[in-house]
mmCIF file as gemmi writes it, N, C-alpha and C atoms, coordinates in Angstrom:
data_model
loop_
_atom_site.group_PDB
_atom_site.id
_atom_site.type_symbol
_atom_site.label_atom_id
_atom_site.label_alt_id
_atom_site.label_comp_id
_atom_site.label_asym_id
_atom_site.label_entity_id
_atom_site.label_seq_id
_atom_site.pdbx_PDB_ins_code
_atom_site.Cartn_x
_atom_site.Cartn_y
_atom_site.Cartn_z
_atom_site.occupancy
_atom_site.B_iso_or_equiv
_atom_site.pdbx_formal_charge
_atom_site.auth_seq_id
_atom_site.auth_asym_id
_atom_site.pdbx_PDB_model_num
ATOM 1 N N . MET Axp A 1 ? 0.852 -1.169 0 1 0 ? 1 A 1
ATOM 2 C CA . MET Axp A 1 ? 0 0 0 1 0 ? 1 A 1
ATOM 3 C C . MET Axp A 1 ? 0.898 1.232 0 1 0 ? 1 A 1
ATOM 4 N N . SER Axp A 2 ? 0.652 2.13 -0.939 1 0 ? 2 A 1
ATOM 5 C CA . SER Axp A 2 ? 1.45 3.345 -0.967 1 0 ? 2 A 1
ATOM 6 C C . SER Axp A 2 ? 0.879 4.367 0.01 1 0 ? 2 A 1
ATOM 7 N N . THR Axp A 3 ? 1.726 5.225 0.498 1 0 ? 3 A 1
ATOM 8 C CA . THR Axp A 3 ? 1.301 6.249 1.441 1 0 ? 3 A 1
ATOM 9 C C . THR Axp A 3 ? 1.75 7.607 0.937 1 0 ? 3 A 1
ATOM 10 N N . ARG Axp A 4 ? 1.07 8.634 1.418 1 0 ? 4 A 1
ATOM 11 C CA . ARG Axp A 4 ? 1.433 10.009 1.083 1 0 ? 4 A 1
ATOM 12 C C . ARG Axp A 4 ? 1.496 10.821 2.364 1 0 ? 4 A 1
ATOM 13 N N . LYS Axp A 5 ? 2.394 11.746 2.375 1 0 ? 5 A 1
ATOM 14 C CA . LYS Axp A 5 ? 2.538 12.625 3.527 1 0 ? 5 A 1
ATOM 15 C C . LYS Axp A 5 ? 1.599 13.815 3.339 1 0 ? 5 A 1
ATOM 16 N N . ILE Axp A 6 ? 0.872 14.156 4.406 1 0 ? 6 A 1
ATOM 17 C CA . ILE Axp A 6 ? -0.022 15.308 4.379 1 0 ? 6 A 1
ATOM 18 C C . ILE Axp A 6 ? 0.204 16.132 5.642 1 0 ? 6 A 1
ATOM 19 N N . ALA Axp A 7 ? -0.269 17.349 5.616 1 0 ? 7 A 1
ATOM 20 C CA . ALA Axp A 7 ? -0.215 18.184 6.818 1 0 ? 7 A 1
ATOM 21 C C . ALA Axp A 7 ? -1.644 18.376 7.303 1 0 ? 7 A 1
ATOM 22 N N . ILE Axp A 8 ? -1.842 18.25 8.614 1 0 ? 8 A 1
ATOM 23 C CA . ILE Axp A 8 ? -3.168 18.46 9.187 1 0 ? 8 A 1
ATOM 24 C C . ILE Axp A 8 ? -3.057 19.396 10.381 1 0 ? 8 A 1
ATOM 25 N N . THR Axp A 9 ? -4.163 20.025 10.689 1 0 ? 9 A 1
ATOM 26 C CA . THR Axp A 9 ? -4.24 20.873 11.868 1 0 ? 9 A 1
ATOM 27 C C . THR Axp A 9 ? -5.09 20.147 12.897 1 0 ? 9 A 1
ATOM 28 N N . VAL Axp A 10 ? -4.56 20.028 14.106 1 0 ? 10 A 1
ATOM 29 C CA . VAL Axp A 10 ? -5.234 19.261 15.147 1 0 ? 10 A 1
ATOM 30 C C . VAL Axp A 10 ? -5.343 20.117 16.404 1 0 ? 10 A 1
ATOM 31 N N . ASP Axp A 11 ? -6.47 20.026 17.057 1 0 ? 11 A 1
ATOM 32 C CA . ASP Axp A 11 ? -6.68 20.706 18.328 1 0 ? 11 A 1
ATOM 33 C C . ASP Axp A 11 ? -5.604 20.264 19.323 1 0 ? 11 A 1
ATOM 34 N N . GLU Axp A 12 ? -5.097 21.205 20.073 1 0 ? 12 A 1
ATOM 35 C CA . GLU Axp A 12 ? -4.006 20.928 21.012 1 0 ? 12 A 1
ATOM 36 C C . GLU Axp A 12 ? -4.334 19.797 21.985 1 0 ? 12 A 1
ATOM 37 N N . SER Axp A 13 ? -5.563 19.774 22.505 1 0 ? 13 A 1
ATOM 38 C CA . SER Axp A 13 ? -5.915 18.727 23.48 1 0 ? 13 A 1
ATOM 39 C C . SER Axp A 13 ? -5.954 17.348 22.815 1 0 ? 13 A 1
ATOM 40 N N . LEU Axp A 14 ? -6.391 17.287 21.569 1 0 ? 14 A 1
ATOM 41 C CA . LEU Axp A 14 ? -6.376 16.003 20.852 1 0 ? 14 A 1
ATOM 42 C C . LEU Axp A 14 ? -4.949 15.542 20.604 1 0 ? 14 A 1
ATOM 43 N N . LEU Axp A 15 ? -4.088 16.478 20.26 1 0 ? 15 A 1
ATOM 44 C CA . LEU Axp A 15 ? -2.691 16.131 20.002 1 0 ? 15 A 1
ATOM 45 C C . LEU Axp A 15 ? -2.022 15.599 21.27 1 0 ? 15 A 1
ATOM 46 N N . LYS Axp A 16 ? -2.319 16.192 22.398 1 0 ? 16 A 1
ATOM 47 C CA . LYS Axp A 16 ? -1.751 15.709 23.668 1 0 ? 16 A 1
ATOM 48 C C . LYS Axp A 16 ? -2.213 14.282 23.956 1 0 ? 16 A 1
ATOM 49 N N . LYS Axp A 17 ? -3.489 14.032 23.728 1 0 ? 17 A 1
ATOM 50 C CA . LYS Axp A 17 ? -4.012 12.669 23.939 1 0 ? 17 A 1
ATOM 51 C C . LYS Axp A 17 ? -3.346 11.685 22.981 1 0 ? 17 A 1
ATOM 52 N N . ALA Axp A 18 ? -3.181 12.104 21.735 1 0 ? 18 A 1
ATOM 53 C CA . ALA Axp A 18 ? -2.521 11.242 20.746 1 0 ? 18 A 1
ATOM 54 C C . ALA Axp A 18 ? -1.089 10.953 21.171 1 0 ? 18 A 1
ATOM 55 N N . ASP Axp A 19 ? -0.38 11.988 21.586 1 0 ? 19 A 1
ATOM 56 C CA . ASP Axp A 19 ? 1.012 11.798 22.019 1 0 ? 19 A 1
ATOM 57 C C . ASP Axp A 19 ? 1.11 10.876 23.236 1 0 ? 19 A 1
ATOM 58 N N . ASN Axp A 20 ? 0.143 10.976 24.125 1 0 ? 20 A 1
ATOM 59 C CA . ASN Axp A 20 ? 0.145 10.069 25.283 1 0 ? 20 A 1
ATOM 60 C C . ASN Axp A 20 ? -0.039 8.621 24.844 1 0 ? 20 A 1
ATOM 61 N N . LEU Axp A 21 ? -0.864 8.392 23.825 1 0 ? 21 A 1
ATOM 62 C CA . LEU Axp A 21 ? -1.037 7.028 23.317 1 0 ? 21 A 1
ATOM 63 C C . LEU Axp A 21 ? 0.246 6.515 22.672 1 0 ? 21 A 1
ATOM 64 N N . VAL Axp A 22 ? 0.957 7.39 21.989 1 0 ? 22 A 1
ATOM 65 C CA . VAL Axp A 22 ? 2.237 6.996 21.39 1 0 ? 22 A 1
ATOM 66 C C . VAL Axp A 22 ? 3.262 6.732 22.49 1 0 ? 22 A 1
ATOM 67 N N . LYS Axp A 23 ? 3.317 7.598 23.49 1 0 ? 23 A 1
ATOM 68 C CA . LYS Axp A 23 ? 4.27 7.418 24.599 1 0 ? 23 A 1
ATOM 69 C C . LYS Axp A 23 ? 4.012 6.107 25.348 1 0 ? 23 A 1
ATOM 70 N N . SER Axp A 24 ? 2.73 5.746 25.477 1 0 ? 24 A 1
ATOM 71 C CA . SER Axp A 24 ? 2.403 4.506 26.181 1 0 ? 24 A 1
ATOM 72 C C . SER Axp A 24 ? 2.56 3.282 25.284 1 0 ? 24 A 1
ATOM 73 N N . LYS Axp A 25 ? 3.061 3.519 24.079 1 0 ? 25 A 1
ATOM 74 C CA . LYS Axp A 25 ? 3.338 2.463 23.097 1 0 ? 25 A 1
ATOM 75 C C . LYS Axp A 25 ? 2.075 1.765 22.583 1 0 ? 25 A 1
ATOM 76 N N . ARG Axp A 26 ? 0.955 2.442 22.688 1 0 ? 26 A 1
ATOM 77 C CA . ARG Axp A 26 ? -0.288 1.91 22.103 1 0 ? 26 A 1
ATOM 78 C C . ARG Axp A 26 ? -0.215 1.979 20.572 1 0 ? 26 A 1
ATOM 79 N N . PHE Axp A 27 ? 0.496 3.009 20.077 1 0 ? 27 A 1
ATOM 80 C CA . PHE Axp A 27 ? 0.757 3.176 18.642 1 0 ? 27 A 1
ATOM 81 C C . PHE Axp A 27 ? 2.24 3.456 18.47 1 0 ? 27 A 1
ATOM 82 N N . ILE Axp A 28 ? 2.78 3.053 17.335 1 0 ? 28 A 1
ATOM 83 C CA . ILE Axp A 28 ? 4.233 3.24 17.153 1 0 ? 28 A 1
ATOM 84 C C . ILE Axp A 28 ? 4.592 4.694 16.873 1 0 ? 28 A 1
ATOM 85 N N . ASN Axp A 29 ? 3.65 5.451 16.315 1 0 ? 29 A 1
ATOM 86 C CA . ASN Axp A 29 ? 3.89 6.87 16.057 1 0 ? 29 A 1
ATOM 87 C C . ASN Axp A 29 ? 2.566 7.57 15.763 1 0 ? 29 A 1
ATOM 88 N N . ARG Axp A 30 ? 2.63 8.894 15.624 1 0 ? 30 A 1
ATOM 89 C CA . ARG Axp A 30 ? 1.426 9.674 15.345 1 0 ? 30 A 1
ATOM 90 C C . ARG Axp A 30 ? 0.78 9.259 14.032 1 0 ? 30 A 1
ATOM 91 N N . SER Axp A 31 ? 1.609 9.018 13.038 1 0 ? 31 A 1
ATOM 92 C CA . SER Axp A 31 ? 1.076 8.652 11.719 1 0 ? 31 A 1
ATOM 93 C C . SER Axp A 31 ? 0.22 7.4 11.791 1 0 ? 31 A 1
ATOM 94 N N . ARG Axp A 32 ? 0.723 6.39 12.501 1 0 ? 32 A 1
ATOM 95 C CA . ARG Axp A 32 ? -0.029 5.138 12.606 1 0 ? 32 A 1
ATOM 96 C C . ARG Axp A 32 ? -1.351 5.37 13.332 1 0 ? 32 A 1
ATOM 97 N N . LEU Axp A 33 ? -1.314 6.175 14.381 1 0 ? 33 A 1
ATOM 98 C CA . LEU Axp A 33 ? -2.533 6.509 15.125 1 0 ? 33 A 1
ATOM 99 C C . LEU Axp A 33 ? -3.543 7.19 14.204 1 0 ? 33 A 1
ATOM 100 N N . MET Axp A 34 ? -3.09 8.168 13.446 1 0 ? 34 A 1
ATOM 101 C CA . MET Axp A 34 ? -3.998 8.9 12.552 1 0 ? 34 A 1
ATOM 102 C C . MET Axp A 34 ? -4.541 7.997 11.449 1 0 ? 34 A 1
ATOM 103 N N . GLN Axp A 35 ? -3.7 7.125 10.915 1 0 ? 35 A 1
ATOM 104 C CA . GLN Axp A 35 ? -4.153 6.195 9.877 1 0 ? 35 A 1
ATOM 105 C C . GLN Axp A 35 ? -5.258 5.288 10.41 1 0 ? 35 A 1
ATOM 106 N N . GLU Axp A 36 ? -5.029 4.727 11.591 1 0 ? 36 A 1
ATOM 107 C CA . GLU Axp A 36 ? -6.023 3.815 12.165 1 0 ? 36 A 1
ATOM 108 C C . GLU Axp A 36 ? -7.308 4.551 12.535 1 0 ? 36 A 1
ATOM 109 N N . ALA Axp A 37 ? -7.173 5.768 13.067 1 0 ? 37 A 1
ATOM 110 C CA . ALA Axp A 37 ? -8.359 6.555 13.428 1 0 ? 37 A 1
ATOM 111 C C . ALA Axp A 37 ? -9.167 6.896 12.176 1 0 ? 37 A 1
ATOM 112 N N . LEU Axp A 38 ? -8.489 7.291 11.116 1 0 ? 38 A 1
ATOM 113 C CA . LEU Axp A 38 ? -9.172 7.625 9.867 1 0 ? 38 A 1
ATOM 114 C C . LEU Axp A 38 ? -9.83 6.391 9.257 1 0 ? 38 A 1
ATOM 115 N N . ARG Axp A 39 ? -9.113 5.264 9.268 1 0 ? 39 A 1
ATOM 116 C CA . ARG Axp A 39 ? -9.68 4.02 8.728 1 0 ? 39 A 1
ATOM 117 C C . ARG Axp A 39 ? -10.935 3.616 9.508 1 0 ? 39 A 1
ATOM 118 N N . ASP Axp A 40 ? -10.868 3.694 10.831 1 0 ? 40 A 1
ATOM 119 C CA . ASP Axp A 40 ? -12.016 3.336 11.667 1 0 ? 40 A 1
ATOM 120 C C . ASP Axp A 40 ? -13.205 4.258 11.409 1 0 ? 40 A 1
ATOM 121 N N . LYS Axp A 41 ? -12.938 5.556 11.281 1 0 ? 41 A 1
ATOM 122 C CA . LYS Axp A 41 ? -14.028 6.515 11.041 1 0 ? 41 A 1
ATOM 123 C C . LYS Axp A 41 ? -14.661 6.269 9.677 1 0 ? 41 A 1
ATOM 124 N N . LEU Axp A 42 ? -13.858 5.994 8.668 1 0 ? 42 A 1
ATOM 125 C CA . LEU Axp A 42 ? -14.402 5.723 7.334 1 0 ? 42 A 1
ATOM 126 C C . LEU Axp A 42 ? -15.239 4.442 7.322 1 0 ? 42 A 1
ATOM 127 N N . LYS Axp A 43 ? -14.796 3.418 8.051 1 0 ? 43 A 1
ATOM 128 C CA . LYS Axp A 43 ? -15.578 2.184 8.165 1 0 ? 43 A 1
ATOM 129 C C . LYS Axp A 43 ? -16.922 2.459 8.835 1 0 ? 43 A 1
ATOM 130 N N . GLU Axp A 44 ? -16.893 3.29 9.877 1 0 ? 44 A 1
ATOM 131 C CA . GLU Axp A 44 ? -18.115 3.65 10.599 1 0 ? 44 A 1
ATOM 132 C C . GLU Axp A 44 ? -19.097 4.37 9.668 1 0 ? 44 A 1
ATOM 133 N N . ILE Axp A 45 ? -18.591 5.288 8.859 1 0 ? 45 A 1
ATOM 134 C CA . ILE Axp A 45 ? -19.442 6.022 7.917 1 0 ? 45 A 1
ATOM 135 C C . ILE Axp A 45 ? -20.024 5.071 6.877 1 0 ? 45 A 1
ATOM 136 N N . GLU Axp A 46 ? -19.201 4.165 6.344 1 0 ? 46 A 1
ATOM 137 C CA . GLU Axp A 46 ? -19.678 3.187 5.365 1 0 ? 46 A 1
ATOM 138 C C . GLU Axp A 46 ? -20.766 2.298 5.972 1 0 ? 46 A 1
ATOM 139 N N . LYS Axp A 47 ? -20.578 1.89 7.212 1 0 ? 47 A 1
ATOM 140 C CA . LYS Axp A 47 ? -21.559 1.049 7.893 1 0 ? 47 A 1
ATOM 141 C C . LYS Axp A 47 ? -22.881 1.8 8.057 1 0 ? 47 A 1
ATOM 142 N N . GLU Axp A 48 ? -22.801 3.077 8.445 1 0 ? 48 A 1
ATOM 143 C CA . GLU Axp A 48 ? -24.007 3.898 8.588 1 0 ? 48 A 1
ATOM 144 C C . GLU Axp A 48 ? -24.745 4.013 7.26 1 0 ? 48 A 1
ATOM 145 N N . GLN Axp A 49 ? -23.993 4.208 6.174 1 0 ? 49 A 1
ATOM 146 C CA . GLN Axp A 49 ? -24.606 4.306 4.851 1 0 ? 49 A 1
ATOM 147 C C . GLN Axp A 49 ? -25.264 2.987 4.457 1 0 ? 49 A 1
ATOM 148 N N . PHE Axp A 50 ? -24.601 1.875 4.767 1 0 ? 50 A 1
ATOM 149 C CA . PHE Axp A 50 ? -25.151 0.555 4.462 1 0 ? 50 A 1
ATOM 150 C C . PHE Axp A 50 ? -26.456 0.326 5.224 1 0 ? 50 A 1
ATOM 151 N N . ILE Axp A 51 ? -26.459 0.7 6.501 1 0 ? 51 A 1
ATOM 152 C CA . ILE Axp A 51 ? -27.665 0.54 7.327 1 0 ? 51 A 1
ATOM 153 C C . ILE Axp A 51 ? -28.809 1.37 6.766 1 0 ? 51 A 1
ATOM 154 N N . LYS Axp A 52 ? -28.521 2.607 6.349 1 0 ? 52 A 1
ATOM 155 C CA . LYS Axp A 52 ? -29.56 3.459 5.766 1 0 ? 52 A 1
ATOM 156 C C . LYS Axp A 52 ? -30.139 2.828 4.506 1 0 ? 52 A 1
ATOM 157 N N . GLU Axp A 53 ? -29.288 2.225 3.688 1 0 ? 53 A 1
ATOM 158 C CA . GLU Axp A 53 ? -29.765 1.567 2.468 1 0 ? 53 A 1
ATOM 159 C C . GLU Axp A 53 ? -30.614 0.341 2.819 1 0 ? 53 A 1
ATOM 160 N N . CYS Axp A 54 ? -30.192 -0.412 3.809 1 0 ? 54 A 1
ATOM 161 C CA . CYS Axp A 54 ? -30.941 -1.603 4.214 1 0 ? 54 A 1
ATOM 162 C C . CYS Axp A 54 ? -32.306 -1.238 4.785 1 0 ? 54 A 1
ATOM 163 N N . GLU Axp A 55 ? -32.384 -0.082 5.435 1 0 ? 55 A 1
ATOM 164 C CA . GLU Axp A 55 ? -33.666 0.347 6.005 1 0 ? 55 A 1
ATOM 165 C C . GLU Axp A 55 ? -34.702 0.632 4.921 1 0 ? 55 A 1
ATOM 166 N N . LYS Axp A 56 ? -34.258 0.818 3.686 1 0 ? 56 A 1
ATOM 167 C CA . LYS Axp A 56 ? -35.172 1.092 2.575 1 0 ? 56 A 1
ATOM 168 C C . LYS Axp A 56 ? -35.906 -0.17 2.123 1 0 ? 56 A 1
ATOM 169 N N . PHE Axp A 57 ? -35.375 -1.333 2.48 1 0 ? 57 A 1
ATOM 170 C CA . PHE Axp A 57 ? -35.995 -2.586 2.069 1 0 ? 57 A 1
ATOM 171 C C . PHE Axp A 57 ? -37.306 -2.816 2.811 1 0 ? 57 A 1
ATOM 172 N N . ASP Axp A 58 ? -38.235 -3.415 2.107 1 0 ? 58 A 1
ATOM 173 C CA . ASP Axp A 58 ? -39.518 -3.805 2.693 1 0 ? 58 A 1
ATOM 174 C C . ASP Axp A 58 ? -39.445 -5.309 2.938 1 0 ? 58 A 1
ATOM 175 N N . PRO Axp A 59 ? -39.382 -5.739 4.203 1 0 ? 59 A 1
ATOM 176 C CA . PRO Axp A 59 ? -39.216 -7.167 4.505 1 0 ? 59 A 1
ATOM 177 C C . PRO Axp A 59 ? -40.292 -8.05 3.874 1 0 ? 59 A 1
ATOM 178 N N . GLU Axp A 60 ? -41.522 -7.587 3.862 1 0 ? 60 A 1
ATOM 179 C CA . GLU Axp A 60 ? -42.61 -8.391 3.28 1 0 ? 60 A 1
ATOM 180 C C . GLU Axp A 60 ? -42.403 -8.571 1.783 1 0 ? 60 A 1
ATOM 181 N N . PHE Axp A 61 ? -42.049 -7.489 1.109 1 0 ? 61 A 1
ATOM 182 C CA . PHE Axp A 61 ? -41.806 -7.571 -0.33 1 0 ? 61 A 1
ATOM 183 C C . PHE Axp A 61 ? -40.631 -8.498 -0.628 1 0 ? 61 A 1
ATOM 184 N N . GLU Axp A 62 ? -39.551 -8.373 0.143 1 0 ? 62 A 1
ATOM 185 C CA . GLU Axp A 62 ? -38.368 -9.213 -0.065 1 0 ? 62 A 1
ATOM 186 C C . GLU Axp A 62 ? -38.706 -10.688 0.157 1 0 ? 62 A 1
ATOM 187 N N . LYS Axp A 63 ? -39.527 -10.966 1.159 1 0 ? 63 A 1
ATOM 188 C CA . LYS Axp A 63 ? -39.928 -12.346 1.435 1 0 ? 63 A 1
ATOM 189 C C . LYS Axp A 63 ? -40.739 -12.901 0.278 1 0 ? 63 A 1
ATOM 190 N N . LYS Axp A 64 ? -41.695 -12.116 -0.211 1 0 ? 64 A 1
ATOM 191 C CA . LYS Axp A 64 ? -42.515 -12.561 -1.344 1 0 ? 64 A 1
ATOM 192 C C . LYS Axp A 64 ? -41.666 -12.803 -2.585 1 0 ? 64 A 1
ATOM 193 N N . LEU Axp A 65 ? -40.726 -11.906 -2.814 1 0 ? 65 A 1
ATOM 194 C CA . LEU Axp A 65 ? -39.84 -12.047 -3.961 1 0 ? 65 A 1
ATOM 195 C C . LEU Axp A 65 ? -39.012 -13.327 -3.859 1 0 ? 65 A 1
ATOM 196 N N . ALA Axp A 66 ? -38.499 -13.617 -2.674 1 0 ? 66 A 1
ATOM 197 C CA . ALA Axp A 66 ? -37.706 -14.827 -2.469 1 0 ? 66 A 1
ATOM 198 C C . ALA Axp A 66 ? -38.561 -16.072 -2.653 1 0 ? 66 A 1
ATOM 199 N N . GLU Axp A 67 ? -39.77 -16.033 -2.118 1 0 ? 67 A 1
ATOM 200 C CA . GLU Axp A 67 ? -40.658 -17.195 -2.231 1 0 ? 67 A 1
ATOM 201 C C . GLU Axp A 67 ? -41.101 -17.412 -3.663 1 0 ? 67 A 1
ATOM 202 N N . GLU Axp A 68 ? -41.212 -16.346 -4.422 1 0 ? 68 A 1
ATOM 203 C CA . GLU Axp A 68 ? -41.572 -16.445 -5.831 1 0 ? 68 A 1
ATOM 204 C C . GLU Axp A 68 ? -40.539 -17.276 -6.579 1 0 ? 68 A 1
ATOM 205 N N . GLY Axp A 69 ? -39.278 -17.047 -6.265 1 0 ? 69 A 1
ATOM 206 C CA . GLY Axp A 69 ? -38.207 -17.79 -6.921 1 0 ? 69 A 1
ATOM 207 C C . GLY Axp A 69 ? -38.26 -19.27 -6.611 1 0 ? 69 A 1
ATOM 208 N N . PHE Axp A 70 ? -38.697 -19.633 -5.404 1 0 ? 70 A 1
ATOM 209 C CA . PHE Axp A 70 ? -38.779 -21.039 -5.023 1 0 ? 70 A 1
ATOM 210 C C . PHE Axp A 70 ? -39.967 -21.733 -5.664 1 0 ? 70 A 1
ATOM 211 N N . SER Axp A 71 ? -40.97 -20.965 -6.063 1 0 ? 71 A 1
ATOM 212 C CA . SER Axp A 71 ? -42.155 -21.592 -6.646 1 0 ? 71 A 1
ATOM 213 C C . SER Axp A 71 ? -41.907 -22.056 -8.081 1 0 ? 71 A 1
ATOM 214 N N . VAL Axp A 72 ? -40.874 -21.528 -8.711 1 0 ? 72 A 1
ATOM 215 C CA . VAL Axp A 72 ? -40.526 -21.933 -10.07 1 0 ? 72 A 1
ATOM 216 C C . VAL Axp A 72 ? -39.578 -23.122 -9.984 1 0 ? 72 A 1
ATOM 217 N N . GLY Axp A 73 ? -39.808 -24.112 -10.83 1 0 ? 73 A 1
ATOM 218 C CA . GLY Axp A 73 ? -38.932 -25.283 -10.823 1 0 ? 73 A 1
ATOM 219 C C . GLY Axp A 73 ? -37.525 -24.907 -11.218 1 0 ? 73 A 1
ATOM 220 N N . ILE Axp A 74 ? -36.557 -25.66 -10.698 1 0 ? 74 A 1
ATOM 221 C CA . ILE Axp A 74 ? -35.148 -25.336 -10.963 1 0 ? 74 A 1
ATOM 222 C C . ILE Axp A 74 ? -34.838 -25.403 -12.455 1 0 ? 74 A 1
ATOM 223 N N . ALA Axp A 75 ? -35.537 -26.23 -13.19 1 0 ? 75 A 1
ATOM 224 C CA . ALA Axp A 75 ? -35.304 -26.324 -14.627 1 0 ? 75 A 1
ATOM 225 C C . ALA Axp A 75 ? -35.65 -25.027 -15.345 1 0 ? 75 A 1
ATOM 226 N N . GLU Axp A 76 ? -36.521 -24.211 -14.73 1 0 ? 76 A 1
ATOM 227 C CA . GLU Axp A 76 ? -36.935 -22.96 -15.35 1 0 ? 76 A 1
ATOM 228 C C . GLU Axp A 76 ? -36.033 -21.794 -14.966 1 0 ? 76 A 1
ATOM 229 N N . TRP Axp A 77 ? -35.082 -21.993 -14.08 1 0 ? 77 A 1
ATOM 230 C CA . TRP Axp A 77 ? -34.21 -20.907 -13.649 1 0 ? 77 A 1
ATOM 231 C C . TRP Axp A 77 ? -33.289 -20.489 -14.801 1 0 ? 77 A 1
ATOM 232 N N . THR Axp A 78 ? -32.994 -19.241 -14.885 1 0 ? 78 A 1
ATOM 233 C CA . THR Axp A 78 ? -32.094 -18.72 -15.905 1 0 ? 78 A 1
ATOM 234 C C . THR Axp A 78 ? -30.674 -19.164 -15.569 1 0 ? 78 A 1
ATOM 235 N N . GLU Axp A 79 ? -29.96 -19.634 -16.582 1 0 ? 79 A 1
ATOM 236 C CA . GLU Axp A 79 ? -28.587 -20.052 -16.365 1 0 ? 79 A 1
ATOM 237 C C . GLU Axp A 79 ? -27.66 -18.869 -16.583 1 0 ? 79 A 1
ATOM 238 N N . TYR Axp A 80 ? -26.725 -18.697 -15.673 1 0 ? 80 A 1
ATOM 239 C CA . TYR Axp A 80 ? -25.779 -17.578 -15.783 1 0 ? 80 A 1
ATOM 240 C C . TYR Axp A 80 ? -24.413 -18.075 -16.124 1 0 ? 80 A 1
């Protein structure tokens, strides 16, 4: 995985907390901490988006659609 160096501005209190995590050897350096924090936040956002999309489904309709497929004989299924 390639990486790029960027500059960010961070609130002083957040930076102190980050440095304490590095000092306690929870992370090897600030960069690793920021990478993991960003990765976790992006995963959280993706999960929220996925949940919102899933909430659009109508369980009754999905059940009927699934049962419709079972009512057709396997010989009639489209081959992919």
